[in-house]
Residue frames as qw, qx, qy, qz and C-alpha x, y, z in Angstrom:
[[0.321, -0.190, -0.419, 0.828, -0.19, -33.64, -11.17],
 [0.035, 0.824, 0.554, -0.111, -3.04, -31.31, -10.14],
 [0.298, 0.306, 0.109, 0.898, -2.93, -27.74, -11.41],
 [0.052, -0.453, -0.524, 0.719, -4.22, -24.98, -9.14],
 [0.129, 0.575, 0.625, 0.512, -7.32, -23.22, -10.44],
 [0.105, -0.702, -0.143, -0.689, -7.78, -20.39, -8.03],
 [0.128, 0.262, -0.648, 0.703, -7.61, -21.35, -4.36],
 [0.694, -0.378, -0.137, -0.597, -10.99, -22.70, -3.27],
 [0.069, 0.215, -0.898, 0.379, -10.80, -24.63, 0.00],
 [0.719, -0.264, -0.266, -0.586, -13.56, -27.04, 0.94],
 [0.152, -0.230, 0.878, -0.390, -14.06, -29.12, 4.08],
 [0.695, -0.093, -0.469, -0.536, -16.35, -32.11, 3.73],
 [0.871, -0.413, -0.141, -0.227, -17.48, -33.76, 6.97],
 [0.474, 0.505, -0.584, 0.423, -14.01, -33.48, 8.54],
 [0.791, -0.604, -0.073, -0.064, -13.30, -35.28, 11.83],
 [0.550, 0.480, -0.495, 0.471, -10.04, -34.93, 13.73],
 [0.667, -0.736, 0.053, -0.103, -8.71, -35.66, 17.22],
 [0.162, 0.692, -0.675, 0.198, -5.15, -35.63, 18.50],
 [0.623, 0.035, -0.777, 0.080, -3.95, -39.01, 19.74],
 [0.389, -0.280, -0.743, 0.467, -5.68, -39.79, 23.01],
 [0.038, 0.147, 0.229, -0.961, -7.54, -36.47, 23.00],
 [0.400, 0.567, 0.581, -0.426, -11.11, -35.32, 22.59],
 [0.506, 0.554, 0.511, 0.420, -12.41, -34.57, 19.08],
 [0.195, -0.388, 0.039, 0.900, -11.23, -31.21, 17.77],
 [0.374, 0.199, -0.360, -0.831, -13.28, -31.23, 14.55],
 [0.381, 0.218, 0.874, -0.209, -16.57, -33.09, 14.19],
 [0.404, 0.591, 0.669, 0.201, -18.21, -33.31, 10.78],
 [0.085, -0.659, 0.019, 0.747, -16.84, -29.86, 9.98],
 [0.499, 0.535, 0.565, 0.381, -18.11, -28.47, 6.69],
 [0.002, -0.828, -0.036, 0.560, -17.28, -25.19, 4.98],
 [0.666, 0.491, 0.309, 0.469, -16.37, -23.66, 1.65],
 [0.245, -0.719, 0.079, 0.646, -13.85, -20.83, 1.39],
 [0.659, 0.714, 0.237, 0.008, -14.32, -19.41, -2.12],
 [0.692, 0.142, 0.158, 0.690, -11.34, -18.74, -4.37],
 [0.246, 0.471, 0.093, 0.842, -10.10, -15.18, -4.01],
 [0.445, -0.775, -0.281, -0.352, -12.16, -14.44, -0.89],
 [0.085, 0.428, -0.613, 0.659, -10.99, -13.12, 2.46],
 [0.730, -0.392, -0.518, -0.210, -12.24, -15.56, 5.10],
 [0.162, -0.563, 0.537, -0.606, -12.10, -14.93, 8.85],
 [0.732, -0.235, -0.639, -0.009, -12.07, -17.76, 11.39],
 [0.228, -0.570, 0.421, -0.668, -12.70, -16.96, 15.04],
 [0.831, -0.279, -0.471, -0.097, -13.03, -19.15, 18.10],
 [0.583, -0.777, 0.205, -0.123, -12.01, -19.52, 21.71],
 [0.052, 0.645, -0.760, 0.057, -8.50, -20.57, 22.66],
 [0.316, -0.154, 0.927, -0.131, -8.26, -24.33, 22.23],
 [0.701, 0.389, 0.259, -0.539, -11.22, -24.49, 19.85],
 [0.787, 0.139, 0.550, 0.243, -9.04, -26.00, 17.12],
 [0.375, 0.899, -0.039, -0.225, -8.14, -23.03, 14.92],
 [0.048, -0.716, 0.664, 0.210, -4.43, -23.88, 14.74],
 [0.571, -0.015, 0.820, 0.040, -5.26, -27.55, 14.19],
 [0.620, 0.688, 0.353, -0.134, -7.30, -26.53, 11.16],
 [0.206, 0.878, -0.380, -0.206, -4.27, -24.62, 9.84],
 [0.332, -0.443, 0.824, 0.118, -2.13, -27.74, 10.31],
 [0.662, 0.315, 0.677, -0.058, -4.67, -29.82, 8.39],
 [0.502, 0.833, 0.044, -0.229, -4.54, -27.38, 5.47],
 [0.224, 0.764, -0.597, -0.099, -0.81, -28.04, 5.08],
 [0.928, 0.042, -0.355, -0.106, -1.14, -31.76, 5.86],
 [0.004, 0.505, -0.734, 0.453, 0.87, -31.76, 9.05],
 [0.416, 0.072, 0.832, -0.361, -2.06, -33.97, 10.04],
 [0.286, -0.118, -0.711, -0.632, -4.75, -35.75, 8.04],
 [0.617, -0.219, 0.174, -0.736, -8.38, -36.02, 9.17],
 [0.305, -0.084, 0.934, -0.167, -9.62, -39.28, 10.62],
 [0.372, 0.525, 0.764, 0.051, -12.76, -38.94, 8.49],
 [0.290, 0.908, 0.215, -0.212, -13.96, -36.68, 5.72],
 [0.692, 0.165, 0.238, 0.661, -11.64, -34.68, 3.48],
 [0.021, -0.803, 0.017, 0.595, -10.22, -31.26, 2.67],
 [0.671, 0.464, 0.435, 0.381, -9.94, -30.19, -0.96],
 [0.129, -0.591, 0.184, 0.775, -8.01, -27.50, -2.82],
 [0.380, 0.416, -0.393, -0.727, -9.77, -26.54, -6.05],
 [0.880, 0.113, -0.083, -0.453, -11.76, -29.76, -5.94],
 [0.698, 0.328, -0.620, 0.142, -8.68, -31.98, -5.49],
 [0.800, -0.584, -0.135, 0.013, -8.33, -33.86, -2.16],
 [0.147, -0.903, 0.404, -0.016, -5.22, -32.63, -0.36],
 [0.715, -0.350, 0.583, 0.164, -3.47, -36.05, -0.29],
 [0.769, 0.481, 0.359, 0.221, -3.51, -36.05, -4.12],
 [0.230, 0.947, -0.187, 0.128, -1.28, -32.98, -4.21],
 [0.730, 0.193, -0.384, 0.532, 2.48, -33.55, -3.98],
 [0.503, -0.701, -0.366, 0.349, 3.29, -32.32, -0.48],
 [0.413, -0.253, 0.088, 0.871, 5.93, -29.78, -1.56],
 [0.011, 0.350, 0.484, 0.802, 3.57, -28.30, -4.15],
 [0.373, -0.712, -0.582, -0.122, 0.67, -28.18, -1.67],
 [0.497, -0.646, -0.249, 0.522, 2.75, -26.21, 0.82],
 [0.242, -0.078, 0.250, 0.934, 3.65, -23.71, -1.87],
 [0.166, -0.474, -0.589, -0.633, 0.02, -23.38, -2.95],
 [0.535, -0.759, -0.320, -0.188, -1.16, -23.03, 0.68],
 [0.438, 0.343, -0.415, 0.720, 1.32, -20.76, 2.49],
 [0.534, -0.723, -0.434, 0.071, 1.10, -19.87, 6.18],
 [0.175, 0.525, -0.327, 0.766, 2.16, -16.71, 7.99],
 [0.649, -0.500, -0.573, 0.029, 1.84, -17.60, 11.67],
 [0.434, -0.891, 0.033, -0.129, 2.20, -16.07, 15.11],
 [0.643, -0.548, 0.453, 0.287, 5.49, -17.96, 15.55],
 [0.586, 0.738, -0.278, -0.184, 7.45, -17.19, 12.39],
 [0.933, -0.172, 0.241, 0.204, 9.64, -20.20, 11.69],
 [0.314, 0.857, -0.408, 0.000, 13.22, -19.12, 10.98],
 [0.969, -0.124, 0.009, 0.212, 16.25, -21.37, 10.84],
 [0.470, -0.664, 0.323, 0.483, 19.97, -20.96, 11.26],
 [0.602, 0.346, 0.471, 0.544, 21.41, -19.57, 8.04],
 [0.170, -0.035, 0.121, 0.977, 21.30, -16.29, 6.13],
 [0.381, 0.439, 0.289, -0.761, 18.42, -13.89, 5.59],
 [0.446, 0.369, -0.538, -0.613, 18.45, -14.94, 1.95],
 [0.190, 0.018, -0.982, -0.016, 18.19, -18.62, 2.90],
 [0.149, 0.348, 0.743, -0.552, 15.21, -17.87, 5.13],
 [0.418, 0.471, -0.006, -0.776, 13.48, -15.79, 2.49],
 [0.430, 0.319, -0.699, -0.474, 13.96, -18.51, -0.12],
 [0.282, 0.008, 0.913, -0.295, 12.35, -21.14, 2.10],
 [0.548, 0.499, 0.610, -0.278, 9.80, -22.78, -0.17],
 [0.580, 0.811, 0.070, -0.032, 11.22, -21.04, -3.26],
 [0.680, -0.490, 0.303, 0.454, 14.93, -21.98, -3.36],
 [0.622, 0.349, 0.423, 0.559, 15.32, -21.12, -7.05],
 [0.066, 0.974, 0.213, 0.035, 14.67, -17.38, -6.54],
 [0.613, 0.318, -0.125, 0.712, 17.64, -15.16, -7.42],
 [0.321, -0.310, -0.377, 0.812, 18.79, -12.21, -5.31],
 [0.109, -0.086, -0.226, -0.964, 16.95, -9.65, -7.44],
 [0.506, -0.392, -0.617, -0.457, 13.66, -11.49, -7.06],
 [0.544, -0.410, -0.619, 0.391, 14.20, -11.97, -3.32],
 [0.211, -0.207, -0.208, 0.932, 14.93, -8.29, -2.76],
 [0.262, -0.235, -0.404, -0.844, 11.90, -7.29, -4.85],
 [0.576, -0.485, -0.640, -0.154, 9.68, -9.38, -2.56],
 [0.481, -0.350, -0.451, 0.665, 11.44, -7.90, 0.48],
 [0.029, 0.043, 0.067, 0.996, 10.75, -4.39, -0.85],
 [0.438, -0.383, -0.513, -0.631, 7.06, -5.16, -1.29],
 [0.662, -0.505, -0.545, 0.095, 6.97, -6.46, 2.30],
 [0.117, -0.917, 0.112, -0.364, 8.79, -3.31, 3.46],
 [0.773, -0.563, 0.217, 0.193, 11.87, -5.04, 4.81],
 [0.785, 0.476, 0.059, 0.392, 14.13, -4.49, 1.79],
 [0.111, 0.868, -0.232, 0.425, 15.69, -1.26, 3.07],
 [0.668, -0.637, 0.356, -0.146, 16.55, -2.96, 6.36],
 [0.942, 0.033, 0.243, 0.231, 18.26, -5.84, 4.52],
 [0.588, 0.666, -0.016, 0.459, 20.25, -3.45, 2.32],
 [0.200, -0.892, 0.243, -0.326, 21.38, -1.50, 5.40],
 [0.852, -0.435, 0.284, 0.072, 23.17, -4.57, 6.75],
 [0.095, -0.705, 0.608, 0.352, 26.87, -4.95, 5.80],
 [0.242, -0.132, 0.930, 0.244, 26.27, -8.46, 4.47],
 [0.502, 0.123, -0.311, -0.798, 22.81, -7.83, 3.05],
 [0.881, -0.028, -0.222, -0.418, 21.02, -11.07, 2.17],
 [0.700, 0.216, -0.632, 0.251, 24.08, -13.03, 3.39],
 [0.237, -0.524, 0.469, -0.670, 23.57, -11.74, 6.96],
 [0.319, -0.071, -0.934, 0.145, 23.34, -14.70, 9.37],
 [0.583, -0.477, -0.130, -0.645, 20.09, -15.19, 11.29],
 [0.149, -0.323, 0.817, -0.453, 20.30, -16.51, 14.84],
 [0.161, -0.223, -0.960, -0.043, 18.38, -19.60, 15.82],
 [0.043, -0.688, -0.706, 0.160, 14.63, -18.77, 15.98],
 [0.214, 0.737, 0.271, 0.581, 15.37, -15.35, 14.57],
 [0.508, -0.672, -0.329, 0.426, 16.74, -13.89, 17.80],
 [0.371, -0.181, 0.136, 0.901, 18.55, -11.15, 15.86],
 [0.085, -0.359, -0.486, -0.793, 15.29, -9.82, 14.39],
 [0.311, 0.020, 0.424, -0.850, 12.45, -7.95, 16.06],
 [0.434, 0.347, 0.799, -0.231, 8.95, -9.37, 16.06],
 [0.461, 0.746, 0.122, -0.465, 7.85, -6.92, 13.38],
 [0.180, 0.629, -0.652, -0.384, 10.84, -7.75, 11.20],
 [0.260, -0.048, 0.964, 0.032, 10.12, -11.47, 11.50],
 [0.496, 0.554, 0.569, -0.352, 6.52, -10.84, 10.45],
 [0.404, 0.780, -0.180, -0.443, 7.63, -8.86, 7.39],
 [0.031, -0.443, 0.858, 0.260, 10.18, -11.50, 6.47],
 [0.397, 0.207, 0.886, -0.115, 7.38, -14.09, 6.58],
 [0.497, 0.715, 0.271, -0.411, 5.24, -11.91, 4.30],
 [0.235, 0.711, -0.530, -0.398, 8.13, -11.55, 1.84],
 [0.230, -0.193, 0.950, 0.089, 8.64, -15.32, 1.94],
 [0.490, 0.460, 0.698, -0.246, 4.97, -15.84, 1.11],
 [0.407, 0.781, -0.079, -0.468, 5.19, -13.34, -1.76],
 [0.042, 0.526, -0.786, -0.322, 8.05, -15.37, -3.26],
 [0.318, 0.061, 0.945, -0.044, 6.00, -18.55, -3.05],
 [0.370, 0.072, -0.375, -0.847, 3.04, -16.97, -4.90],
 [0.166, 0.148, 0.948, -0.227, 0.46, -19.18, -3.13],
 [0.251, -0.425, -0.644, -0.584, -3.11, -19.70, -4.23],
 [0.580, -0.709, -0.364, -0.167, -4.12, -19.60, -0.55],
 [0.242, 0.436, -0.496, 0.710, -2.52, -17.49, 2.18],
 [0.639, -0.582, -0.503, -0.008, -3.32, -18.57, 5.74],
 [0.083, 0.585, -0.335, 0.734, -2.71, -15.92, 8.40],
 [0.696, -0.429, -0.568, 0.099, -2.62, -17.56, 11.84],
 [0.434, -0.842, -0.151, 0.284, -2.63, -14.72, 14.42],
 [0.719, 0.437, 0.069, 0.537, -0.30, -12.92, 11.97],
 [0.158, 0.706, -0.102, 0.683, 0.08, -9.56, 13.70],
 [0.705, -0.623, -0.332, 0.062, 0.31, -10.60, 17.34],
 [0.663, -0.207, -0.118, 0.710, 3.77, -9.01, 17.69],
 [0.195, 0.361, 0.198, 0.891, 2.56, -5.58, 16.51],
 [0.091, 0.335, 0.481, -0.805, 0.72, -2.71, 18.18],
 [0.442, 0.617, 0.594, -0.268, -2.72, -1.64, 16.95],
 [0.295, 0.819, -0.151, -0.468, -1.46, 0.97, 14.49],
 [0.027, -0.471, 0.813, 0.340, 1.17, -1.34, 12.98],
 [0.402, 0.186, 0.893, -0.078, -1.37, -4.17, 12.88],
 [0.481, 0.717, 0.347, -0.368, -3.85, -2.12, 10.84],
 [0.226, 0.765, -0.429, -0.423, -1.10, -1.06, 8.42],
 [0.165, -0.306, 0.916, 0.201, 0.24, -4.59, 7.92],
 [0.463, 0.361, 0.796, -0.147, -3.20, -6.10, 7.35],
 [0.442, 0.792, 0.088, -0.411, -4.00, -3.40, 4.79],
 [0.096, 0.648, -0.667, -0.354, -0.71, -4.20, 3.04],
 [0.327, -0.047, 0.943, 0.048, -1.46, -7.93, 3.05],
 [0.518, 0.587, 0.549, -0.292, -4.90, -7.31, 1.56],
 [0.374, 0.821, -0.202, -0.382, -3.28, -5.25, -1.20],
 [0.046, -0.554, 0.797, 0.235, -0.30, -7.55, -1.84],
 [0.173, 0.031, 0.983, 0.058, -2.43, -10.69, -1.99],
 [0.529, 0.369, 0.163, -0.747, -5.56, -9.21, -3.57],
 [0.705, 0.346, -0.412, -0.461, -7.34, -11.80, -5.66],
 [0.431, 0.182, -0.873, 0.139, -5.90, -14.69, -3.68],
 [0.697, -0.533, -0.441, -0.189, -7.74, -16.64, -1.02],
 [0.116, 0.450, -0.561, 0.685, -6.85, -15.27, 2.42],
 [0.697, -0.483, -0.523, -0.086, -7.82, -17.21, 5.54],
 [0.042, 0.566, -0.411, 0.714, -7.33, -15.07, 8.65],
 [0.691, -0.417, -0.583, 0.095, -7.34, -16.83, 12.02],
 [0.186, 0.329, -0.358, 0.854, -7.41, -14.43, 14.96],
 [0.299, -0.605, -0.689, 0.265, -9.01, -13.60, 18.28],
 [0.132, -0.455, -0.094, 0.875, -8.44, -9.87, 17.65],
 [0.455, 0.713, 0.453, -0.282, -10.84, -7.74, 15.63],
 [0.106, 0.764, -0.303, -0.559, -8.47, -5.73, 13.41],
 [0.132, -0.280, 0.840, 0.446, -7.19, -8.59, 11.19],
 [0.302, 0.377, 0.876, -0.014, -10.77, -9.73, 10.57],
 [0.269, 0.677, 0.180, -0.661, -12.01, -6.46, 9.13],
 [0.382, 0.553, -0.431, -0.601, -13.09, -6.53, 5.51],
 [0.273, -0.082, 0.955, 0.081, -13.66, -10.29, 5.47],
 [0.459, 0.017, -0.526, -0.716, -16.04, -11.63, 2.81],
 [0.794, -0.295, -0.480, -0.230, -17.01, -14.57, 5.03],
 [0.146, -0.532, 0.635, -0.541, -16.63, -15.12, 8.77],
 [0.785, -0.168, -0.581, -0.136, -16.78, -18.51, 10.50],
 [0.430, -0.615, 0.493, -0.441, -16.82, -19.35, 14.19],
 [0.579, 0.149, -0.800, 0.044, -15.20, -22.63, 15.21],
 [0.463, -0.338, 0.489, -0.657, -17.21, -24.01, 18.09],
 [0.795, -0.053, 0.522, -0.305, -17.86, -27.59, 19.26],
 [0.535, -0.137, 0.749, 0.366, -15.75, -28.89, 16.40],
 [0.446, 0.609, 0.609, 0.245, -17.81, -27.27, 13.67],
 [0.205, -0.068, 0.172, 0.961, -17.47, -24.18, 11.48],
 [0.138, 0.741, 0.632, -0.180, -20.52, -21.96, 11.74],
 [0.299, 0.353, 0.263, 0.847, -20.77, -19.14, 9.20],
 [0.097, -0.548, -0.457, 0.693, -21.69, -15.85, 10.82],
 [0.324, 0.835, 0.428, 0.123, -23.98, -13.28, 9.18],
 [0.473, 0.148, 0.057, 0.866, -22.15, -10.32, 7.66]]
């Protein structure tokens, strides 16, 4: 079984097209160094979200390969890969169950103390404790009982529990205003310092402070000058 060494992501001549569709990636090449903050920009429909799906193997490329710490993604056990490469997305995926169940997604062995510690670091712990049932509070389907900001913070706490080598942020602060967005991104940079952070966004605030910036255009990743 592969052992993570730090979170380097590499794309080697990656091709991908959805069934019956035009190519989304064409000979895409890039290296996202371990521990770096990497920004990915591109027009709507350029393939940014598809790239995120490839990183978690919701799809596999039709040619070329993606590697985590030099190991091709298909060689990682899928459950382990999705703990090593965690995603906080625009649409936070919640399921019917308790807040605790949702926080433990990807880390089911975590006890209540550990879960609440992660919630505190993500600044949602006080809210959870204020509820009569605490972690046992039911969550409506698709998180309808939580605000957009609370869903985002729950997703951050979930990622903290998973302790990923790579954190992918796919339009992570779309539900927040500019002031909240700046605060959350600063918190993420602090909470996940030293880990690879891949930020996908069409807004400027989440991209600030990136070590590397790539533009996805015509199916290829072009590194932009800093």
